[in-house]
Backbone as CSV, one residue per row, in Angstrom:
resi,resn,N_x,N_y,N_z,CA_x,CA_y,CA_z,C_x,C_y,C_z
1,MET,0.839,-1.176,0.000,0.000,0.000,0.000,0.890,1.246,0.000
2,GLN,0.570,2.169,-0.901,1.361,3.389,-1.037,0.793,4.475,-0.116
3,LEU,1.629,5.019,0.754,1.178,6.018,1.708,1.588,7.433,1.340
4,HIS,2.418,7.585,0.348,2.838,8.928,-0.061,2.490,9.133,-1.532
5,TYR,2.376,10.370,-1.893,2.024,10.714,-3.264,3.097,11.628,-3.818
6,GLY,3.317,11.547,-5.106,4.318,12.374,-5.760,3.707,13.135,-6.916
7,PHE,4.565,13.705,-7.714,4.096,14.484,-8.862,3.508,13.601,-9.952
8,GLU,3.820,12.329,-9.941,3.282,11.424,-10.959,1.758,11.307,-10.846
9,GLU,1.242,11.412,-9.631,-0.193,11.290,-9.427,-0.955,12.492,-9.984
10,LEU,-0.275,13.634,-10.138,-0.943,14.809,-10.707,-1.358,14.578,-12.150
11,THR,-0.637,13.740,-12.857,-0.999,13.459,-14.247,-2.233,12.575,-14.334
12,GLN,-2.582,11.894,-13.248,-3.735,11.000,-13.253,-5.032,11.700,-12.849
13,ILE,-4.959,12.960,-12.436,-6.154,13.702,-12.019,-6.927,14.139,-13.249
14,ASP,-8.235,13.983,-13.194,-9.102,14.430,-14.282,-9.437,15.911,-14.048
15,TRP,-8.600,16.801,-14.594,-8.761,18.238,-14.364,-10.031,18.777,-14.998
16,GLY,-10.527,18.125,-16.031,-11.756,18.579,-16.676,-12.959,18.519,-15.762
17,SER,-12.973,17.598,-14.817,-14.099,17.505,-13.897,-13.903,18.371,-12.656
18,ILE,-12.667,18.760,-12.365,-12.397,19.566,-11.174,-12.485,21.062,-11.467
19,LEU,-12.095,21.483,-12.656,-12.074,22.918,-12.983,-13.424,23.616,-12.843
20,PRO,-14.549,23.013,-13.260,-15.823,23.721,-13.059,-16.159,23.978,-11.594
21,ILE,-15.575,23.208,-10.702,-15.795,23.429,-9.275,-14.870,24.531,-8.762
22,LEU,-13.624,24.569,-9.236,-12.637,25.514,-8.733,-12.762,26.921,-9.322
23,ILE,-13.202,27.040,-10.548,-13.246,28.343,-11.226,-14.112,29.366,-10.485
24,PRO,-15.307,29.022,-9.978,-16.067,30.037,-9.227,-15.340,30.552,-7.990
25,PHE,-14.603,29.687,-7.292,-13.845,30.133,-6.127,-12.745,31.115,-6.520
26,PHE,-12.055,30.819,-7.617,-11.014,31.729,-8.092,-11.609,33.058,-8.543
27,LEU,-12.748,33.020,-9.210,-13.392,34.250,-9.675,-13.862,35.113,-8.501
28,ILE,-14.419,34.487,-7.482,-14.871,35.243,-6.309,-13.684,35.874,-5.587
29,ALA,-12.594,35.117,-5.449,-11.389,35.663,-4.795,-10.834,36.828,-5.605
30,PHE,-10.767,36.686,-6.935,-10.271,37.764,-7.796,-11.179,38.987,-7.712
31,LEU,-12.483,38.762,-7.694,-13.435,39.866,-7.605,-13.301,40.602,-6.270
32,LEU,-13.135,39.858,-5.179,-12.925,40.486,-3.868,-11.671,41.351,-3.861
33,ILE,-10.591,40.834,-4.435,-9.338,41.588,-4.488,-9.517,42.865,-5.301
34,MET,-10.145,42.767,-6.448,-10.313,43.944,-7.300,-11.201,44.994,-6.640
35,ILE,-12.299,44.582,-6.023,-13.187,45.534,-5.366,-12.475,46.220,-4.205
36,ALA,-11.703,45.456,-3.425,-10.979,46.041,-2.292,-9.924,47.039,-2.784
37,LEU,-9.182,46.690,-3.842,-8.162,47.608,-4.353,-8.780,48.862,-4.952
38,ILE,-9.880,48.708,-5.668,-10.557,49.879,-6.244,-11.050,50.796,-5.132
39,ASP,-11.658,50.219,-4.097,-12.147,51.038,-2.982,-10.993,51.713,-2.254
40,LEU,-9.908,50.980,-2.045,-8.752,51.540,-1.338,-8.169,52.727,-2.091
41,TYR,-7.968,52.587,-3.392,-7.334,53.666,-4.147,-8.303,54.770,-4.538
42,ARG,-9.572,54.495,-4.537,-10.540,55.561,-4.787,-10.617,56.498,-3.589
43,HIS,-10.407,55.966,-2.388,-10.486,56.756,-1.162,-9.137,56.851,-0.470
44,ARG,-8.065,56.863,-1.222,-6.729,56.823,-0.612,-6.381,58.081,0.177
45,LYS,-7.045,59.191,-0.089,-6.742,60.412,0.671,-7.334,60.365,2.069
46,THR,-8.338,59.542,2.274,-8.951,59.452,3.593,-8.673,58.124,4.279
47,ARG,-7.762,57.330,3.747,-7.384,56.055,4.365,-5.974,56.147,4.923
48,GLU,-5.729,55.428,5.995,-4.379,55.324,6.540,-3.715,54.070,5.993
49,ASN,-2.398,54.105,5.877,-1.589,52.938,5.504,-2.029,52.291,4.195
50,VAL,-2.086,53.073,3.145,-2.533,52.571,1.851,-1.594,51.479,1.334
51,LEU,-0.293,51.688,1.453,0.661,50.688,0.982,0.538,49.389,1.778
52,MET,0.389,49.491,3.085,0.240,48.296,3.905,-1.018,47.519,3.525
53,TRP,-2.132,48.212,3.317,-3.366,47.528,2.948,-3.268,46.918,1.556
54,THR,-2.543,47.553,0.651,-2.344,46.965,-0.675,-1.598,45.642,-0.557
55,ILE,-0.566,45.617,0.257,0.212,44.382,0.443,-0.641,43.306,1.106
56,VAL,-1.422,43.671,2.122,-2.279,42.696,2.800,-3.310,42.132,1.836
57,ILE,-3.925,42.987,1.032,-4.950,42.533,0.088,-4.354,41.581,-0.938
58,LEU,-3.168,41.890,-1.435,-2.576,41.058,-2.482,-1.944,39.771,-1.949
59,LEU,-1.328,39.814,-0.788,-0.639,38.628,-0.282,-1.584,37.626,0.382
60,PHE,-2.586,38.116,1.076,-3.542,37.231,1.735,-4.821,37.246,0.902
61,ASN,-4.829,36.455,-0.157,-5.811,36.558,-1.232,-7.264,36.669,-0.787
62,THR,-7.768,35.752,-0.028,-9.180,35.808,0.332,-9.408,36.565,1.626
63,ILE,-8.576,36.337,2.598,-8.781,36.968,3.907,-8.341,38.439,3.894
64,GLY,-7.398,38.815,3.028,-6.922,40.192,2.944,-8.021,41.194,2.613
65,PRO,-8.791,40.971,1.538,-9.886,41.898,1.248,-10.955,41.921,2.340
66,ILE,-11.212,40.772,2.949,-12.205,40.731,4.019,-11.721,41.548,5.218
67,LEU,-10.433,41.414,5.561,-9.875,42.231,6.642,-9.929,43.713,6.305
68,TYR,-9.649,44.056,5.047,-9.700,45.460,4.646,-11.114,46.011,4.822
69,PHE,-12.118,45.261,4.374,-13.490,45.754,4.493,-13.945,45.812,5.946
70,ALA,-13.431,44.929,6.788,-13.847,44.908,8.187,-13.085,45.926,9.035
71,ILE,-11.780,46.101,8.769,-10.941,46.930,9.639,-10.431,48.190,8.933
72,GLY,-10.003,48.061,7.693,-9.245,49.117,7.041,-10.021,50.266,6.452
73,ARG,-11.321,50.214,6.481,-12.091,51.282,5.854,-12.396,52.436,6.784
74,LYS,-11.761,52.474,7.921,-11.965,53.602,8.822,-11.374,54.844,8.190
75,GLU,-12.192,55.857,8.067,-11.748,57.067,7.394,-11.076,58.019,8.368
76,VAL,-10.082,58.690,7.876,-9.389,59.728,8.625,-9.769,61.044,7.965
77,HIS,-10.057,62.039,8.758,-10.421,63.336,8.189,-9.225,63.945,7.477
78,GLU,-9.472,64.607,6.370,-8.377,65.210,5.596,-7.634,66.254,6.408
79,HIS,-8.324,66.936,7.309,-7.679,67.941,8.154,-6.639,67.276,9.068
80,ALA,-6.954,66.105,9.572,-6.008,65.394,10.438,-4.781,64.925,9.651
81,ILE,-4.980,64.567,8.394,-3.856,64.125,7.551,-2.949,65.297,7.229
82,SER,-3.524,66.463,6.946,-2.698,67.609,6.556,-1.913,68.188,7.726
83,ASN,-2.305,67.938,8.960,-1.602,68.464,10.129,-0.449,67.582,10.578
84,ARG,-0.222,66.470,9.983,0.860,65.578,10.408,2.200,66.137,10.115
């Protein structure tokens, strides 16, 4: 009995039956990333740490945009930004 798997087993996978299941997940993740980046850069004058949020959104594919929408959308008044 074989207990480990290698790259040879990847050639035996029927990708045609798996792709219709995986494509919606990839599309939703891509859509979340794009919406988060558009929102971040559309309101970049009233957001803090724009570069940090860009990195979080891009590196943590699914959880990054969710964290941005939950935590990162706190607006800073433009007057407070100009006084720094």
